[in-house]
VMD Tcl script that builds the backbone (N, CA, C; Angstrom):
set m [mol new atoms 456]
animate dup $m
set s [atomselect $m all]
$s set {name element resname resid chain x y z} {
  {N N UNK 1 A 203.734 50.718 78.184}
  {CA C UNK 1 A 202.350 50.938 77.890}
  {C C UNK 1 A 201.738 49.587 77.535}
  {N N UNK 2 A 200.588 49.301 78.149}
  {CA C UNK 2 A 199.936 48.014 77.958}
  {C C UNK 2 A 199.149 47.958 76.650}
  {N N UNK 3 A 198.741 46.748 76.258}
  {CA C UNK 3 A 198.024 46.595 74.987}
  {C C UNK 3 A 196.670 47.318 74.980}
  {N N UNK 4 A 196.023 47.419 76.120}
  {CA C UNK 4 A 194.729 48.110 76.174}
  {C C UNK 4 A 194.903 49.597 75.898}
  {N N UNK 5 A 195.953 50.201 76.477}
  {CA C UNK 5 A 196.224 51.617 76.260}
  {C C UNK 5 A 196.565 51.887 74.804}
  {N N UNK 6 A 197.371 50.989 74.190}
  {CA C UNK 6 A 197.736 51.159 72.781}
  {C C UNK 6 A 196.476 51.100 71.905}
  {N N UNK 7 A 195.600 50.163 72.174}
  {CA C UNK 7 A 194.367 50.023 71.411}
  {C C UNK 7 A 193.482 51.263 71.588}
  {N N UNK 8 A 193.397 51.789 72.819}
  {CA C UNK 8 A 192.590 52.982 73.089}
  {C C UNK 8 A 193.140 54.187 72.327}
  {N N UNK 9 A 194.459 54.329 72.275}
  {CA C UNK 9 A 195.088 55.446 71.554}
  {C C UNK 9 A 194.832 55.306 70.051}
  {N N UNK 10 A 194.960 54.104 69.515}
  {CA C UNK 10 A 194.717 53.875 68.085}
  {C C UNK 10 A 193.255 54.184 67.745}
  {N N UNK 11 A 192.337 53.715 68.576}
  {CA C UNK 11 A 190.914 53.971 68.333}
  {C C UNK 11 A 190.629 55.475 68.417}
  {N N UNK 12 A 191.214 56.141 69.426}
  {CA C UNK 12 A 191.018 57.577 69.594}
  {C C UNK 12 A 191.489 58.339 68.358}
  {N N UNK 13 A 192.736 58.081 67.926}
  {CA C UNK 13 A 193.276 58.802 66.776}
  {C C UNK 13 A 192.559 58.400 65.476}
  {N N UNK 14 A 192.109 57.187 65.399}
  {CA C UNK 14 A 191.308 56.769 64.240}
  {C C UNK 14 A 190.003 57.551 64.176}
  {N N UNK 15 A 189.364 57.725 65.323}
  {CA C UNK 15 A 188.135 58.493 65.404}
  {C C UNK 15 A 188.379 59.956 65.018}
  {N N UNK 16 A 189.471 60.532 65.560}
  {CA C UNK 16 A 189.816 61.921 65.228}
  {C C UNK 16 A 190.062 62.055 63.725}
  {N N UNK 17 A 190.814 61.108 63.148}
  {CA C UNK 17 A 191.110 61.150 61.712}
  {C C UNK 17 A 189.848 61.049 60.864}
  {N N UNK 18 A 188.929 60.147 61.230}
  {CA C UNK 18 A 187.685 60.009 60.476}
  {C C UNK 18 A 186.808 61.256 60.598}
  {N N UNK 19 A 186.828 61.858 61.769}
  {CA C UNK 19 A 186.057 63.076 61.978}
  {C C UNK 19 A 186.595 64.203 61.093}
  {N N UNK 20 A 187.912 64.346 61.057}
  {CA C UNK 20 A 188.523 65.382 60.213}
  {C C UNK 20 A 188.212 65.115 58.746}
  {N N UNK 21 A 188.328 63.868 58.308}
  {CA C UNK 21 A 187.997 63.527 56.921}
  {C C UNK 21 A 186.531 63.822 56.616}
  {N N UNK 22 A 185.661 63.551 57.559}
  {CA C UNK 22 A 184.244 63.856 57.378}
  {C C UNK 22 A 184.010 65.350 57.233}
  {N N UNK 23 A 184.662 66.154 58.047}
  {CA C UNK 23 A 184.527 67.607 57.936}
  {C C UNK 23 A 185.034 68.095 56.586}
  {N N UNK 24 A 186.176 67.570 56.156}
  {CA C UNK 24 A 186.736 67.988 54.871}
  {C C UNK 24 A 185.794 67.611 53.721}
  {N N UNK 25 A 185.264 66.406 53.772}
  {CA C UNK 25 A 184.339 65.975 52.718}
  {C C UNK 25 A 183.072 66.839 52.727}
  {N N UNK 26 A 182.559 67.146 53.890}
  {CA C UNK 26 A 181.371 67.985 54.008}
  {C C UNK 26 A 181.664 69.396 53.519}
  {N N UNK 27 A 182.854 69.912 53.820}
  {CA C UNK 27 A 183.233 71.244 53.384}
  {C C UNK 27 A 183.294 71.309 51.857}
  {N N UNK 28 A 183.828 70.282 51.213}
  {CA C UNK 28 A 183.885 70.247 49.749}
  {C C UNK 28 A 182.481 70.189 49.168}
  {N N UNK 29 A 181.609 69.402 49.778}
  {CA C UNK 29 A 180.227 69.300 49.303}
  {C C UNK 29 A 179.518 70.636 49.471}
  {N N UNK 30 A 179.714 71.304 50.607}
  {CA C UNK 30 A 179.069 72.588 50.860}
  {C C UNK 30 A 179.555 73.643 49.898}
  {N N UNK 31 A 180.849 73.653 49.602}
  {CA C UNK 31 A 181.362 74.681 48.706}
  {C C UNK 31 A 180.921 74.442 47.276}
  {N N UNK 32 A 180.606 73.209 46.909}
  {CA C UNK 32 A 180.138 72.955 45.541}
  {C C UNK 32 A 178.625 73.107 45.430}
  {N N UNK 33 A 177.913 73.132 46.535}
  {CA C UNK 33 A 176.460 73.243 46.503}
  {C C UNK 33 A 175.989 74.568 45.916}
  {N N UNK 34 A 176.577 75.724 46.308}
  {CA C UNK 34 A 176.084 76.962 45.719}
  {C C UNK 34 A 176.202 76.983 44.188}
  {N N UNK 35 A 177.260 76.417 43.651}
  {CA C UNK 35 A 177.399 76.403 42.203}
  {C C UNK 35 A 176.289 75.580 41.576}
  {N N UNK 36 A 175.993 74.432 42.167}
  {CA C UNK 36 A 174.931 73.615 41.593}
  {C C UNK 36 A 173.567 74.236 41.866}
  {N N UNK 37 A 173.427 74.935 42.994}
  {CA C UNK 37 A 172.149 75.578 43.283}
  {C C UNK 37 A 171.899 76.724 42.312}
  {N N UNK 38 A 172.963 77.466 41.963}
  {CA C UNK 38 A 172.757 78.566 41.033}
  {C C UNK 38 A 172.464 78.053 39.633}
  {N N UNK 39 A 172.969 76.861 39.293}
  {CA C UNK 39 A 172.655 76.328 37.973}
  {C C UNK 39 A 171.228 75.793 37.932}
  {N N UNK 40 A 170.650 75.540 39.091}
  {CA C UNK 40 A 169.251 75.130 39.161}
  {C C UNK 40 A 168.420 76.369 39.436}
  {N N UNK 41 A 168.251 77.201 38.411}
  {CA C UNK 41 A 167.490 78.422 38.600}
  {C C UNK 41 A 166.015 78.079 38.797}
  {N N UNK 42 A 165.240 79.119 38.944}
  {CA C UNK 42 A 163.816 78.915 39.163}
  {C C UNK 42 A 163.216 78.089 38.030}
  {N N UNK 43 A 162.080 77.493 38.270}
  {CA C UNK 43 A 161.483 76.651 37.236}
  {C C UNK 43 A 161.140 77.466 35.989}
  {N N UNK 44 A 161.183 76.815 34.850}
  {CA C UNK 44 A 160.767 77.503 33.628}
  {C C UNK 44 A 159.261 77.303 33.460}
  {N N UNK 45 A 158.633 78.316 32.929}
  {CA C UNK 45 A 157.189 78.287 32.765}
  {C C UNK 45 A 156.848 78.231 31.279}
  {N N UNK 46 A 155.722 77.644 30.971}
  {CA C UNK 46 A 155.278 77.455 29.593}
  {C C UNK 46 A 154.591 78.723 29.101}
  {N N UNK 47 A 154.830 79.063 27.831}
  {CA C UNK 47 A 154.115 80.170 27.207}
  {C C UNK 47 A 152.717 79.713 26.821}
  {N N UNK 48 A 151.745 80.562 27.055}
  {CA C UNK 48 A 150.383 80.302 26.615}
  {C C UNK 48 A 150.017 81.373 25.594}
  {N N UNK 49 A 149.350 80.993 24.562}
  {CA C UNK 49 A 148.893 81.948 23.557}
  {C C UNK 49 A 147.403 82.228 23.718}
  {N N UNK 50 A 146.869 81.873 24.873}
  {CA C UNK 50 A 145.440 82.087 25.129}
  {C C UNK 50 A 145.145 83.580 25.231}
  {N N UNK 51 A 144.093 83.983 24.587}
  {CA C UNK 51 A 143.660 85.375 24.652}
  {C C UNK 51 A 142.840 85.587 25.923}
  {N N UNK 52 A 142.635 86.857 26.245}
  {CA C UNK 52 A 141.770 87.186 27.370}
  {C C UNK 52 A 140.376 86.598 27.147}
  {N N UNK 53 A 139.861 86.736 25.933}
  {CA C UNK 53 A 138.508 86.237 25.633}
  {C C UNK 53 A 138.408 84.730 25.871}
  {N N UNK 54 A 139.430 83.978 25.455}
  {CA C UNK 54 A 139.408 82.526 25.651}
  {C C UNK 54 A 139.428 82.161 27.132}
  {N N UNK 55 A 140.344 82.799 27.877}
  {CA C UNK 55 A 140.442 82.516 29.313}
  {C C UNK 55 A 139.145 82.883 30.011}
  {N N UNK 56 A 138.599 84.047 29.687}
  {CA C UNK 56 A 137.383 84.496 30.346}
  {C C UNK 56 A 136.187 83.600 29.994}
  {N N UNK 57 A 136.138 83.146 28.743}
  {CA C UNK 57 A 135.043 82.262 28.322}
  {C C UNK 57 A 135.091 80.930 29.073}
  {N N UNK 58 A 136.293 80.428 29.347}
  {CA C UNK 58 A 136.423 79.124 30.005}
  {C C UNK 58 A 136.317 79.194 31.527}
  {N N UNK 59 A 136.876 80.234 32.131}
  {CA C UNK 59 A 136.938 80.256 33.602}
  {C C UNK 59 A 136.413 81.549 34.220}
  {N N UNK 60 A 135.937 82.456 33.402}
  {CA C UNK 60 A 135.455 83.731 33.905}
  {C C UNK 60 A 134.018 83.696 34.372}
  {N N UNK 61 A 133.469 84.865 34.607}
  {CA C UNK 61 A 132.125 85.012 35.162}
  {C C UNK 61 A 131.050 84.408 34.270}
  {N N UNK 62 A 131.218 84.527 32.963}
  {CA C UNK 62 A 130.194 84.035 32.036}
  {C C UNK 62 A 130.319 82.537 31.744}
  {N N UNK 63 A 131.352 81.904 32.269}
  {CA C UNK 63 A 131.526 80.469 32.024}
  {C C UNK 63 A 130.349 79.697 32.606}
  {N N UNK 64 A 129.903 78.667 31.887}
  {CA C UNK 64 A 128.780 77.853 32.361}
  {C C UNK 64 A 129.243 76.611 33.121}
  {N N UNK 65 A 130.561 76.444 33.244}
  {CA C UNK 65 A 131.091 75.292 33.981}
  {C C UNK 65 A 130.895 75.483 35.487}
  {N N UNK 66 A 130.934 74.365 36.202}
  {CA C UNK 66 A 130.877 74.445 37.669}
  {C C UNK 66 A 132.138 75.144 38.164}
  {N N UNK 67 A 132.071 75.693 39.378}
  {CA C UNK 67 A 133.244 76.363 39.954}
  {C C UNK 67 A 134.423 75.403 40.058}
  {N N UNK 68 A 134.165 74.155 40.415}
  {CA C UNK 68 A 135.248 73.171 40.525}
  {C C UNK 68 A 135.911 72.933 39.173}
  {N N UNK 69 A 135.114 72.816 38.127}
  {CA C UNK 69 A 135.683 72.593 36.794}
  {C C UNK 69 A 136.456 73.830 36.338}
  {N N UNK 70 A 135.922 75.024 36.621}
  {CA C UNK 70 A 136.642 76.249 36.265}
  {C C UNK 70 A 137.998 76.299 36.964}
  {N N UNK 71 A 138.027 75.923 38.245}
  {CA C UNK 71 A 139.300 75.887 38.979}
  {C C UNK 71 A 140.276 74.916 38.332}
  {N N UNK 72 A 139.787 73.734 37.973}
  {CA C UNK 72 A 140.649 72.731 37.338}
  {C C UNK 72 A 141.175 73.216 35.992}
  {N N UNK 73 A 140.313 73.812 35.185}
  {CA C UNK 73 A 140.749 74.337 33.887}
  {C C UNK 73 A 141.802 75.417 34.086}
  {N N UNK 74 A 141.538 76.342 35.013}
  {CA C UNK 74 A 142.496 77.426 35.252}
  {C C UNK 74 A 143.844 76.870 35.692}
  {N N UNK 75 A 143.821 75.950 36.656}
  {CA C UNK 75 A 145.074 75.399 37.169}
  {C C UNK 75 A 145.829 74.599 36.114}
  {N N UNK 76 A 145.112 73.864 35.268}
  {CA C UNK 76 A 145.759 73.030 34.250}
  {C C UNK 76 A 146.259 73.820 33.050}
  {N N UNK 77 A 145.523 74.871 32.656}
  {CA C UNK 77 A 145.836 75.522 31.390}
  {C C UNK 77 A 146.388 76.936 31.486}
  {N N UNK 78 A 146.179 77.611 32.630}
  {CA C UNK 78 A 146.531 79.025 32.662}
  {C C UNK 78 A 147.436 79.438 33.819}
  {N N UNK 79 A 147.271 78.843 34.992}
  {CA C UNK 79 A 148.100 79.237 36.142}
  {C C UNK 79 A 149.565 78.921 35.842}
  {N N UNK 80 A 150.442 79.851 36.225}
  {CA C UNK 80 A 151.889 79.717 36.031}
  {C C UNK 80 A 152.259 79.548 34.559}
  {N N UNK 81 A 151.529 80.227 33.699}
  {CA C UNK 81 A 151.839 80.270 32.255}
  {C C UNK 81 A 152.122 81.722 31.882}
  {N N UNK 82 A 153.052 81.891 30.975}
  {CA C UNK 82 A 153.316 83.225 30.451}
  {C C UNK 82 A 152.202 83.611 29.491}
  {N N UNK 83 A 151.628 84.769 29.672}
  {CA C UNK 83 A 150.555 85.294 28.836}
  {C C UNK 83 A 151.004 86.658 28.297}
  {N N UNK 84 A 150.464 87.033 27.163}
  {CA C UNK 84 A 150.701 88.366 26.612}
  {C C UNK 84 A 149.348 88.946 26.223}
  {N N UNK 85 A 148.951 90.007 26.933}
  {CA C UNK 85 A 147.662 90.647 26.702}
  {C C UNK 85 A 147.863 92.161 26.567}
  {N N UNK 86 A 146.962 92.791 25.850}
  {CA C UNK 86 A 146.979 94.246 25.685}
  {C C UNK 86 A 145.713 94.832 26.286}
  {N N UNK 87 A 145.842 96.037 26.809}
  {CA C UNK 87 A 144.676 96.703 27.366}
  {C C UNK 87 A 144.956 98.150 27.716}
  {N N UNK 88 A 143.904 98.838 28.081}
  {CA C UNK 88 A 143.989 100.246 28.468}
  {C C UNK 88 A 144.219 100.332 29.968}
  {N N UNK 89 A 145.159 101.164 30.363}
  {CA C UNK 89 A 145.497 101.307 31.785}
  {C C UNK 89 A 144.352 102.001 32.522}
  {N N UNK 90 A 143.867 101.339 33.575}
  {CA C UNK 90 A 142.854 101.916 34.462}
  {C C UNK 90 A 143.498 102.502 35.714}
  {N N UNK 91 A 144.443 101.765 36.286}
  {CA C UNK 91 A 145.203 102.204 37.461}
  {C C UNK 91 A 146.672 101.909 37.205}
  {N N UNK 92 A 147.534 102.789 37.670}
  {CA C UNK 92 A 148.968 102.537 37.470}
  {C C UNK 92 A 149.765 103.069 38.662}
  {N N UNK 93 A 150.717 102.289 39.057}
  {CA C UNK 93 A 151.721 102.644 40.064}
  {C C UNK 93 A 153.069 102.326 39.441}
  {N N UNK 94 A 154.150 102.715 40.074}
  {CA C UNK 94 A 155.477 102.423 39.527}
  {C C UNK 94 A 155.696 100.921 39.377}
  {N N UNK 95 A 155.136 100.133 40.310}
  {CA C UNK 95 A 155.419 98.691 40.313}
  {C C UNK 95 A 154.257 97.822 39.841}
  {N N UNK 96 A 153.126 98.428 39.436}
  {CA C UNK 96 A 151.961 97.620 39.044}
  {C C UNK 96 A 151.019 98.420 38.150}
  {N N UNK 97 A 150.136 97.675 37.494}
  {CA C UNK 97 A 149.118 98.327 36.667}
  {C C UNK 97 A 147.889 97.429 36.589}
  {N N UNK 98 A 146.735 98.055 36.393}
  {CA C UNK 98 A 145.489 97.337 36.144}
  {C C UNK 98 A 144.996 97.759 34.772}
  {N N UNK 99 A 144.602 96.754 33.969}
  {CA C UNK 99 A 144.214 97.012 32.592}
  {C C UNK 99 A 142.764 96.641 32.336}
  {N N UNK 100 A 142.120 97.415 31.477}
  {CA C UNK 100 A 140.809 97.098 30.940}
  {C C UNK 100 A 141.086 96.479 29.572}
  {N N UNK 101 A 140.791 95.219 29.434}
  {CA C UNK 101 A 141.126 94.503 28.207}
  {C C UNK 101 A 139.938 94.400 27.264}
  {N N UNK 102 A 138.750 94.206 27.796}
  {CA C UNK 102 A 137.592 93.968 26.928}
  {C C UNK 102 A 136.802 95.238 26.595}
  {N N UNK 103 A 137.270 96.401 27.041}
  {CA C UNK 103 A 136.616 97.663 26.694}
  {C C UNK 103 A 135.348 97.960 27.460}
  {N N UNK 104 A 135.041 97.198 28.495}
  {CA C UNK 104 A 133.801 97.404 29.233}
  {C C UNK 104 A 133.987 98.250 30.492}
  {N N UNK 105 A 135.120 98.941 30.608}
  {CA C UNK 105 A 135.305 99.881 31.700}
  {C C UNK 105 A 135.686 99.281 33.038}
  {N N UNK 106 A 136.025 98.001 33.083}
  {CA C UNK 106 A 136.407 97.365 34.342}
  {C C UNK 106 A 137.879 96.948 34.300}
  {N N UNK 107 A 138.415 96.710 35.467}
  {CA C UNK 107 A 139.775 96.182 35.546}
  {C C UNK 107 A 139.714 94.680 35.285}
  {N N UNK 108 A 140.294 94.262 34.187}
  {CA C UNK 108 A 140.279 92.850 33.819}
  {C C UNK 108 A 141.551 92.127 34.218}
  {N N UNK 109 A 142.643 92.863 34.352}
  {CA C UNK 109 A 143.941 92.275 34.670}
  {C C UNK 109 A 144.720 93.221 35.563}
  {N N UNK 110 A 145.281 92.675 36.625}
  {CA C UNK 110 A 146.159 93.426 37.512}
  {C C UNK 110 A 147.512 92.717 37.523}
  {N N UNK 111 A 148.573 93.460 37.213}
  {CA C UNK 111 A 149.904 92.847 37.158}
  {C C UNK 111 A 150.892 93.622 38.014}
  {N N UNK 112 A 151.835 92.877 38.566}
  {CA C UNK 112 A 152.990 93.459 39.242}
  {C C UNK 112 A 154.155 93.363 38.271}
  {N N UNK 113 A 154.838 94.477 38.053}
  {CA C UNK 113 A 155.957 94.496 37.119}
  {C C UNK 113 A 157.197 93.840 37.719}
  {N N UNK 114 A 157.955 93.189 36.867}
  {CA C UNK 114 A 159.227 92.610 37.306}
  {C C UNK 114 A 160.182 93.728 37.705}
  {N N UNK 115 A 160.289 94.753 36.862}
  {CA C UNK 115 A 161.068 95.947 37.172}
  {C C UNK 115 A 160.144 96.855 37.983}
  {N N UNK 116 A 160.476 97.074 39.229}
  {CA C UNK 116 A 159.582 97.798 40.139}
  {C C UNK 116 A 159.387 99.270 39.770}
  {N N UNK 117 A 160.045 99.736 38.712}
  {CA C UNK 117 A 159.858 101.116 38.241}
  {C C UNK 117 A 159.265 101.160 36.834}
  {N N UNK 118 A 158.849 100.021 36.294}
  {CA C UNK 118 A 158.381 99.956 34.907}
  {C C UNK 118 A 157.140 100.810 34.662}
  {N N UNK 119 A 156.305 100.990 35.664}
  {CA C UNK 119 A 155.083 101.762 35.486}
  {C C UNK 119 A 155.217 103.239 35.768}
  {N N UNK 120 A 156.388 103.660 36.145}
  {CA C UNK 120 A 156.600 105.040 36.583}
  {C C UNK 120 A 156.148 106.068 35.549}
  {N N UNK 121 A 156.465 105.867 34.277}
  {CA C UNK 121 A 156.134 106.840 33.239}
  {C C UNK 121 A 154.849 106.514 32.479}
  {N N UNK 122 A 154.156 105.451 32.862}
  {CA C UNK 122 A 152.904 105.098 32.192}
  {C C UNK 122 A 151.788 106.033 32.649}
  {N N UNK 123 A 150.731 106.123 31.836}
  {CA C UNK 123 A 149.624 107.026 32.151}
  {C C UNK 123 A 148.293 106.297 32.041}
  {N N UNK 124 A 147.348 106.675 32.890}
  {CA C UNK 124 A 145.989 106.133 32.792}
  {C C UNK 124 A 145.457 106.409 31.392}
  {N N UNK 125 A 144.748 105.446 30.827}
  {CA C UNK 125 A 144.189 105.592 29.497}
  {C C UNK 125 A 145.121 105.102 28.395}
  {N N UNK 126 A 146.386 104.963 28.694}
  {CA C UNK 126 A 147.360 104.488 27.709}
  {C C UNK 126 A 147.121 103.004 27.430}
  {N N UNK 127 A 147.274 102.596 26.180}
  {CA C UNK 127 A 147.153 101.187 25.815}
  {C C UNK 127 A 148.551 100.580 25.808}
  {N N UNK 128 A 148.693 99.474 26.549}
  {CA C UNK 128 A 149.986 98.793 26.618}
  {C C UNK 128 A 149.788 97.297 26.404}
  {N N UNK 129 A 150.873 96.626 26.092}
  {CA C UNK 129 A 150.904 95.171 26.004}
  {C C UNK 129 A 151.880 94.683 27.052}
  {N N UNK 130 A 151.454 93.713 27.851}
  {CA C UNK 130 A 152.308 93.163 28.897}
  {C C UNK 130 A 152.439 91.656 28.735}
  {N N UNK 131 A 153.614 91.171 29.037}
  {CA C UNK 131 A 153.848 89.728 29.159}
  {C C UNK 131 A 153.956 89.476 30.655}
  {N N UNK 132 A 153.192 88.511 31.154}
  {CA C UNK 132 A 153.133 88.300 32.601}
  {C C UNK 132 A 152.948 86.822 32.900}
  {N N UNK 133 A 153.254 86.464 34.123}
  {CA C UNK 133 A 153.047 85.110 34.613}
  {C C UNK 133 A 151.711 85.083 35.337}
  {N N UNK 134 A 150.751 84.346 34.784}
  {CA C UNK 134 A 149.395 84.291 35.351}
  {C C UNK 134 A 149.421 83.630 36.722}
  {N N UNK 135 A 148.796 84.268 37.692}
  {CA C UNK 135 A 148.788 83.727 39.059}
  {C C UNK 135 A 147.400 83.403 39.577}
  {N N UNK 136 A 146.397 84.240 39.314}
  {CA C UNK 136 A 145.067 83.911 39.846}
  {C C UNK 136 A 143.980 84.288 38.852}
  {N N UNK 137 A 142.919 83.518 38.919}
  {CA C UNK 137 A 141.789 83.711 38.009}
  {C C UNK 137 A 140.975 84.921 38.421}
  {N N UNK 138 A 140.402 85.556 37.429}
  {CA C UNK 138 A 139.483 86.644 37.693}
  {C C UNK 138 A 138.097 86.076 37.944}
  {N N UNK 139 A 137.268 86.904 38.395}
  {CA C UNK 139 A 135.894 86.479 38.627}
  {C C UNK 139 A 134.975 87.554 38.118}
  {N N UNK 140 A 133.785 87.573 38.651}
  {CA C UNK 140 A 132.833 88.593 38.228}
  {C C UNK 140 A 133.241 89.977 38.748}
  {N N UNK 141 A 133.974 90.006 39.851}
  {CA C UNK 141 A 134.327 91.286 40.464}
  {C C UNK 141 A 135.829 91.517 40.547}
  {N N UNK 142 A 136.618 90.447 40.567}
  {CA C UNK 142 A 138.063 90.582 40.713}
  {C C UNK 142 A 138.762 90.370 39.378}
  {N N UNK 143 A 139.849 91.106 39.132}
  {CA C UNK 143 A 140.584 90.911 37.880}
  {C C UNK 143 A 141.477 89.671 37.948}
  {N N UNK 144 A 141.870 89.174 36.783}
  {CA C UNK 144 A 142.926 88.168 36.727}
  {C C UNK 144 A 144.172 88.857 37.259}
  {N N UNK 145 A 145.092 88.081 37.822}
  {CA C UNK 145 A 146.303 88.726 38.314}
  {C C UNK 145 A 147.535 87.976 37.856}
  {N N UNK 146 A 148.588 88.757 37.680}
  {CA C UNK 146 A 149.851 88.195 37.232}
  {C C UNK 146 A 151.012 88.917 37.876}
  {N N UNK 147 A 152.162 88.324 37.707}
  {CA C UNK 147 A 153.383 88.910 38.254}
  {C C UNK 147 A 154.494 88.825 37.219}
  {N N UNK 148 A 155.618 89.440 37.545}
  {CA C UNK 148 A 156.800 89.475 36.662}
  {C C UNK 148 A 156.472 90.083 35.298}
  {N N UNK 149 A 155.546 90.992 35.264}
  {CA C UNK 149 A 155.126 91.602 34.002}
  {C C UNK 149 A 156.232 92.451 33.401}
  {N N UNK 150 A 156.326 92.369 32.084}
  {CA C UNK 150 A 157.222 93.247 31.332}
  {C C UNK 150 A 156.432 93.897 30.209}
  {N N UNK 151 A 156.809 95.102 29.864}
  {CA C UNK 151 A 156.133 95.824 28.784}
  {C C UNK 151 A 156.639 95.304 27.450}
  {N N UNK 152 A 155.753 95.204 26.479}
  {CA C UNK 152 A 156.108 94.750 25.112}
  {C C UNK 152 A 156.011 95.894 24.163}
}
mol reanalyze $m
mol bondsrecalc $m
mol representation Tube
mol addrep $m
């Protein structure tokens, strides 16, 4: 066997060996990724102690700020914050409820429950307290909305 053939065989087997080592290293990385991914759970959200009246005064229908400023205030101070509000149930389904918070007969807050059966035994007119993750601002006609609501 000539020197060129020997060199070609060495290069070939070297390439095969590096490829196998690369697969093994990638396999170890892939198998450890789920563990690290599960330790990186969803982001944590900040608790807000803002009342319905405070939120509505700053970003609601009666706010005197421009729409752009109301959007900025809502996004900076209320969106993706945990809120706890109480109100009378106006509409209820097993997985969601709409509450009248200010007593004026309108739906002020609509929430989706984290437990999709949490609203099953609730009744219209019942007063409840919910902890929820604020998602969208209310307006003159639309309620504030939240998700992952739990009963308190």
